[in-house]
C-alpha positions in Angstrom: -31.7 -60.1 197.5 -35.4 -60.2 196.4 -35.0 -63.7 195.1 -33.6 -64.8 198.4 -36.4 -63.0 200.2 -38.9 -64.7 197.9 -37.3 -68.0 198.6 -37.7 -67.6 202.3 -41.2 -66.4 201.8 -42.0 -69.7 199.9 -40.3 -71.7 202.6 -42.3 -70.0 205.4 -45.6 -70.4 203.4 -44.9 -74.1 202.9 -44.1 -74.6 206.5 -47.2 -72.8 207.6 -49.7 -74.4 205.1 -48.4 -77.8 204.7 -46.7 -78.9 207.9 -43.0 -79.9 207.6 -42.0 -78.2 204.4 -39.0 -80.6 204.1 -41.3 -83.2 202.7 -41.6 -81.0 199.6 -38.0 -81.2 198.8 -37.7 -83.2 195.5 -36.0 -86.6 195.4 -32.3 -86.6 194.2 -33.2 -88.7 191.0 -36.0 -86.2 190.3 -33.7 -83.2 190.4 -30.9 -84.9 188.4 -33.4 -85.5 185.6 -33.6 -81.7 185.1 -32.3 -81.1 181.6 -29.8 -78.4 182.6 -28.3 -80.9 185.1 -28.3 -83.8 182.6 -26.3 -81.6 180.3 -24.0 -80.5 183.0 -23.4 -84.2 184.0 -22.3 -84.9 180.4 -19.9 -81.8 180.7 -18.6 -82.1 184.2 -19.1 -85.7 185.2 -21.9 -87.1 187.4 -20.1 -86.6 190.7 -19.8 -82.8 191.0 -23.5 -82.5 189.7 -24.8 -84.8 192.3 -22.7 -83.1 195.1 -24.4 -79.8 194.0 -27.7 -81.2 194.2 -27.1 -82.6 197.7 -25.7 -79.3 198.8 -28.9 -77.6 197.6 -31.1 -80.2 199.3 -29.3 -79.6 202.7 -29.8 -75.9 202.2 -33.6 -76.5 201.6 -33.8 -78.7 204.7 -32.1 -75.9 206.8 -34.7 -73.4 205.4 -32.3 -71.4 203.4 -34.0 -71.8 200.1 -37.5 -72.9 199.0 -37.8 -76.7 197.9 -38.8 -75.5 194.5 -35.4 -73.6 194.2 -33.2 -76.8 194.7 -32.7 -77.4 191.0 -31.9 -73.9 190.2 -29.5 -73.6 193.2 -27.7 -76.7 192.3 -27.3 -75.6 188.6 -26.1 -72.1 189.7 -23.4 -73.7 192.0 -21.8 -75.7 189.1 -18.6 -74.4 187.6 -18.4 -73.7 183.8 -16.0 -76.4 183.1 -14.6 -79.6 184.6 -11.2 -77.9 185.2 -10.4 -76.6 188.6 -9.2 -73.3 187.5 -11.7 -70.4 187.2 -11.5 -67.5 184.8 -10.7 -64.2 186.7 -11.1 -60.7 185.5 -7.8 -59.0 186.1 -8.5 -55.5 187.4 -5.3 -55.2 189.4 -3.5 -53.0 187.0 -0.7 -55.5 186.7 -0.7 -56.6 183.1 1.5 -59.9 183.7 0.2 -61.0 187.2 2.0 -64.0 188.2 -0.8 -65.1 190.6 -3.4 -64.8 187.8 -1.4 -66.8 185.2 0.7 -64.0 183.7 -0.3 -63.4 180.0 -3.8 -63.8 178.8 -3.9 -65.7 175.6 -5.1 -64.1 172.4 -8.3 -65.5 170.7 -6.2 -66.8 168.1 -4.2 -68.8 170.6 -7.3 -70.0 172.4 -8.7 -71.2 169.1 -5.4 -73.1 168.3 -5.6 -74.8 171.8 -9.1 -76.1 171.1 -8.2 -77.3 167.7 -5.1 -79.0 169.1 -7.1 -80.7 171.9 -7.9 -83.8 169.8 -5.6 -85.9 167.8 -3.0 -83.7 165.9 -0.1 -83.9 163.6 2.2 -82.8 166.4 4.8 -85.5 165.3 3.6 -86.8 162.1 4.3 -85.7 158.5 1.0 -86.1 156.8 2.6 -86.3 153.4 5.0 -89.1 154.1 3.1 -90.7 156.9 6.2 -90.9 158.9 7.3 -89.4 162.2 8.3 -85.7 162.1 10.1 -83.4 164.5 7.8 -82.5 167.3 6.4 -79.0 167.2 8.1 -78.2 163.9 5.6 -75.5 162.8 5.7 -73.7 166.2 9.5 -73.7 166.2 9.5 -72.4 162.6 7.3 -69.5 163.8 9.7 -68.8 166.5 12.7 -68.9 164.1 10.9 -66.6 161.8 10.3 -64.2 164.7 14.0 -64.1 165.5 15.8 -64.6 162.3 19.2 -63.9 163.9 19.0 -67.2 165.9 20.8 -70.1 164.2 18.4 -72.5 165.7 15.5 -72.6 168.3 14.1 -74.9 170.8 11.2 -74.8 173.4 10.8 -76.4 176.8 8.1 -76.0 179.5 9.3 -72.7 181.2 12.1 -70.3 181.6 13.7 -71.9 184.6 13.6 -75.3 182.7 15.4 -73.7 179.8 18.1 -72.5 182.2 18.3 -76.0 183.9 18.6 -77.6 180.6 21.4 -75.3 179.5 23.4 -75.7 182.8 23.0 -79.6 182.7 23.9 -79.9 179.0 26.9 -77.4 179.0 28.3 -77.3 182.5 27.4 -80.4 184.7 30.5 -81.0 186.6 32.0 -77.7 185.4 31.8 -74.0 186.3 29.2 -71.4 185.5 30.8 -67.9 185.7 28.1 -65.4 187.1 28.3 -61.9 188.5 27.4 -61.6 192.2 25.0 -58.8 191.3 23.0 -61.1 189.1 22.4 -64.0 191.7 18.7 -63.3 191.8 15.7 -64.9 193.4 12.9 -65.7 191.1 9.2 -66.4 192.0 8.1 -68.2 195.1 11.5 -68.3 196.8 13.4 -70.1 194.2 17.0 -68.8 194.0 19.3 -68.8 191.0 22.2 -70.3 192.7 20.3 -73.2 194.0 18.6 -73.9 190.8 21.9 -73.9 188.9 23.8 -76.0 191.5 20.9 -78.6 191.4 22.2 -79.5 187.8 25.7 -80.5 189.1 27.3 -77.3 187.9 29.5 -75.2 190.2 29.0 -71.5 190.4 32.0 -69.2 190.1 30.9 -65.8 191.4 32.8 -62.8 190.2 32.8 -59.1 191.0 30.7 -57.5 193.7 27.0 -56.9 194.1 27.2 -53.4 192.5 30.1 -53.6 190.2 31.4 -56.4 187.9 34.0 -55.7 185.1 35.2 -57.7 182.0 38.4 -58.2 183.9 36.5 -60.0 186.6 35.1 -62.6 184.2 38.4 -62.9 182.3 40.3 -63.9 185.3 37.8 -66.6 186.2 37.8 -68.2 182.9 39.7 -71.5 182.7 39.7 -75.1 181.7 36.7 -75.9 184.0 34.5 -73.1 182.5 31.2 -74.3 181.1 29.9 -71.0 180.1 29.4 -67.3 181.2 25.9 -66.6 182.3 24.4 -63.1 182.1 21.1 -62.8 183.9 18.9 -59.7 183.5 17.8 -58.6 187.0 14.3 -58.0 185.7 12.5 -57.7 189.1 14.7 -55.2 190.7 17.1 -52.3 189.9 20.5 -51.4 191.5 21.3 -47.7 191.4 24.2 -45.5 192.3 27.9 -46.6 192.1 27.4 -49.5 189.7 28.8 -51.0 186.6 28.3 -54.2 184.7 29.9 -55.9 181.7 27.7 -56.1 178.7 27.2 -59.2 176.5 29.3 -57.8 173.6 32.3 -57.3 176.0 32.2 -61.0 177.1 32.2 -62.6 173.6 36.0 -62.6 173.2 36.8 -64.6 176.3 36.8 -68.0 174.5 33.8 -69.6 176.2 30.1 -69.5 175.4 28.1 -66.6 176.7 24.4 -67.5 177.7 22.1 -64.5 178.5 18.9 -65.1 180.3 16.8 -62.1 179.3 13.7 -63.4 181.3 10.8 -61.4 179.8 10.4 -63.0 176.4 10.7 -59.7 174.5 11.9 -60.9 171.0 12.6 -57.7 169.3 13.2 -54.0 170.6 10.1 -52.1 171.6 10.0 -48.3 172.0 7.7 -48.6 175.0 10.2 -50.8 176.8 13.6 -49.2 176.0 15.5 -50.7 179.0 14.2 -54.1 178.4 16.6 -56.6 176.7 15.3 -58.4 173.7 16.5 -61.6 172.0 17.4 -60.1 168.7 19.6 -57.4 170.2 21.2 -59.9 172.6 22.1 -62.2 169.8 23.4 -59.4 167.7 25.6 -58.4 170.7 27.2 -61.8 170.4 25.4 -64.1 172.9 25.8 -67.8 171.8 22.5 -68.6 173.6 19.4 -66.6 174.8 17.0 -68.0 177.3 13.5 -66.4 177.7 10.0 -66.9 178.8 7.0 -67.4 176.6 4.3 -66.2 179.0 5.6 -62.6 179.8 6.0 -59.8 177.2 5.7 -62.3 174.4 2.1 -62.8 175.5 1.9 -66.5 175.0 1.7 -69.7 177.1 4.1 -70.7 179.7 7.2 -71.9 177.9 11.0 -71.6 177.9 12.6 -70.2 174.7 16.1 -71.3 173.7 17.6 -69.2 170.7 21.0 -69.1 169.4 24.0 -71.0 167.9 22.8 -74.0 166.0 25.2 -76.4 167.4 24.6 -75.4 170.9 20.8 -75.7 170.5 21.0 -79.1 168.9 23.1 -80.1 171.8 20.5 -79.1 174.2 17.7 -80.6 172.1 19.5 -84.0 172.0 20.2 -84.1 175.8 18.2 -86.8 177.7 16.8 -84.1 180.0 15.2 -82.3 177.1 12.5 -85.2 176.9 11.6 -84.5 180.5 11.1 -80.9 179.8 9.3 -80.9 176.5 6.1 -79.0 176.0 2.8 -80.6 175.1 0.8 -80.1 171.9 -1.6 -77.4 173.5 1.5 -75.2 174.4 3.0 -75.6 171.0 -0.4 -74.6 169.4 -0.7 -71.6 171.6 2.9 -70.6 171.1 2.6 -70.7 167.2 -0.7 -68.7 167.3 0.9 -66.2 169.5 3.8 -65.7 167.3 2.0 -65.7 163.9 -1.4 -64.4 164.9 -2.7 -60.8 165.8 -1.4 -58.6 168.6 -1.8 -60.1 172.0 -3.9 -59.0 175.0 -0.5 -58.2 176.8 0.4 -55.9 173.8 -3.0 -54.3 173.9 -3.0 -53.7 177.6 0.3 -52.0 177.6 -0.6 -49.6 175.0 -4.2 -48.8 176.2 -5.0 -45.2 175.3 -5.1 -43.5 178.7 -7.9 -41.1 177.6 -9.9 -43.9 176.2 -9.5 -45.9 179.4 -10.7 -42.8 181.6 -13.8 -42.5 179.5 -14.6 -46.1 179.8 -14.1 -46.1 183.5 -16.3 -43.1 183.9 -19.1 -44.8 182.0 -19.0 -47.8 184.3 -18.7 -45.6 187.3 -21.8 -43.6 186.3 -23.8 -46.9 186.9 -22.4 -47.4 190.3 -23.2 -44.9 193.0 -20.6 -46.3 195.4 -17.8 -45.9 192.8 -15.4 -43.1 192.1 -13.0 -42.5 189.3 -9.5 -42.0 190.4 -6.0 -41.8 188.7 -4.1 -45.1 188.9 -0.7 -46.5 187.9 -0.4 -49.8 186.2 2.7 -51.9 185.9 4.0 -54.7 183.6 4.5 -57.3 186.3 5.9 -60.8 185.7 9.4 -59.5 186.4 9.5 -57.3 183.3 10.3 -53.6 183.0 10.2 -53.0 186.9 10.6 -49.2 186.7 7.9 -48.8 183.9 4.7 -47.0 185.3 1.7 -46.7 183.1 -0.6 -43.8 183.7 -4.0 -45.3 184.2 -7.5 -44.8 185.8 -9.5 -47.0 188.1 -12.8 -47.5 189.8 -12.5 -46.7 193.5 -14.8 -48.7 195.8 -14.9 -49.5 199.5 -12.3 -51.9 200.6 -15.1 -54.0 202.0 -16.0 -55.0 198.4 -12.9 -56.9 197.8 -13.9 -60.3 199.1 -17.4 -60.2 197.5 -16.1 -59.4 194.1 -13.4 -62.2 194.4 -16.3 -64.5 195.2 -18.4 -63.2 192.2 -18.9 -65.2 189.1 -16.6 -64.7 187.3 -14.3 -63.6 190.2 -13.0 -59.9 190.0 -9.5 -59.3 191.4 -8.5 -55.6 192.2 -5.9 -54.1 194.4 -6.3 -52.4 197.7 -4.6 -49.1 198.4 -5.1 -46.8 201.4 -8.3 -48.4 202.4 -9.9 -48.5 198.9 -10.4 -51.1 196.4 -9.2 -50.1 192.9 -10.5 -51.8 189.8 -8.2 -51.0 186.9 -10.0 -51.9 183.7 -6.7 -51.9 181.4 -6.7 -55.8 181.3 -10.5 -56.3 181.5 -12.1 -57.1 178.2 -14.7 -54.2 177.4 -17.4 -56.9 177.0 -16.9 -57.8 180.8 -17.8 -54.2 181.9 -21.5 -55.4 182.4 -20.3 -58.2 184.6 -18.5 -55.7 186.8 -21.5 -53.6 187.2 -23.7 -56.5 188.1 -21.2 -57.8 190.7 -20.7 -54.5 192.4 -24.4 -53.8 192.3 -25.2 -57.1 193.9 -23.0 -56.1 196.9 -24.5 -52.6 197.3 
C-alpha cells in the first residue's frame, strides 16, 4: 500500500513539476534492456516480456504507477516459468484435490522429472546400444512394489487403463458388471459410456444395492469378455446391501478385472476399507487397474498389474501405443515408487497436535485470523468416509479471492461464511508466504 501511494506521489510530482508526466515514461527498448527482463526473455520468450512491459507502460500513462516504476511493474507481472500452470498452495484440507492436480510430487520425483527433461535412455540399452523396452526401470520398480503381479504395464491414466482392458479383452463381447458399480467418475464421465465406447457390450447384473455371485454366474456365457469389479470409491451405499467379493468370482471361468481406483498398492492401517493391489491379486483377480496420482502419490498414470499373459496382451495391443506415458511420467513414477515417502503419505499422517501448534504460530502473526478445529479428507475418490481431525486458520470469507490472486495463489475452503486455511498440505516453508499474503489484504 505504501509503495502504491509512493508511486502515485511520484506521478503527481512529475505532473506538477514537469508538465505531462507521460513524456517521462521510458521507451520500450530501454525497458527491455533491464537485465532482469533480458534474463526473463531468455527464460520465457520475448513475447510475454514485451506484453508485460507494454501493460506497465499503459498503467503509467493512466497515472496508476510512476514512470520510474515501469520496469519493476513489468518484472513483477511475469510468471516464474513459461508454462501456463501456476503452483498453488493447497490449504483446502483435501489431500488429493482433483482441481489442484491431485498428488503433489515428492522432491525425488521432481528431481527425476528435471533429469529426464533432456535426452534419456528411455528406450535405449546403453550397454548394447540397441533399442530396449520403454520405461523398463519404472516398470521394474512397479513390479517390485507389487511382487504378486505376474507382469505390469503403465498407461497415461486410470480411465485409459480401463479402456485398453475393455478394448483388448472385450471389444464386440460382453463385460459383466454389477448395477451397483455403474459409477460416474470426474467431470461427468460415466463408466457405462466409457466402456461402451470401446465396442464392448455391458451386461448389467444384480440390483443397485445387492448383487450376488449367482447373478454373475447366470450371466457368464460364450460372449463374456470378462467380469469387472469397480470399487465405488467416491460414494458409499448403506443399509440392505450385499456385493460379491473378488475371491467369489474367480471360479466362474472368465477373467476377473478389478478397478480399485485409488492406487493403493499394499494394505495401509490408516485406510482399512480401501482396496489395495496386493490383496486384490491375492484374492484371485486376473488384472488390477489403478491410478498413479492418488494414494500412490505419484504422477497421473494408469497402472495395470496381474496375469502375465493378459498384461502382455494389453501391452501388444495397437491402442497401447496411443495411451503410452512419456519419459517425464516414467521418471516421476519410478522415483515415487523407489524414493522417500510422498507428500500425500505425509499429509495423511500429519500429527494433529503438531498441526495445531503450527497453525497457532501462524495465527499469532495475523490479527484477523482465528484457530479453529477442522476436518480434512483424502479426496480424489479415495476413502470417502475417512475424516482426518485437523486445524485451520479462520479468516473472513472476503479474503478468499485476494488469496487466490496472491503469488503464489492460496486456495482454501469456505464454510459458514468463513475462509478456512488448513495447513496440512502446505509445506512449512510456505507459512511465511501465507502471512505475507494475508497481511497484504489486511
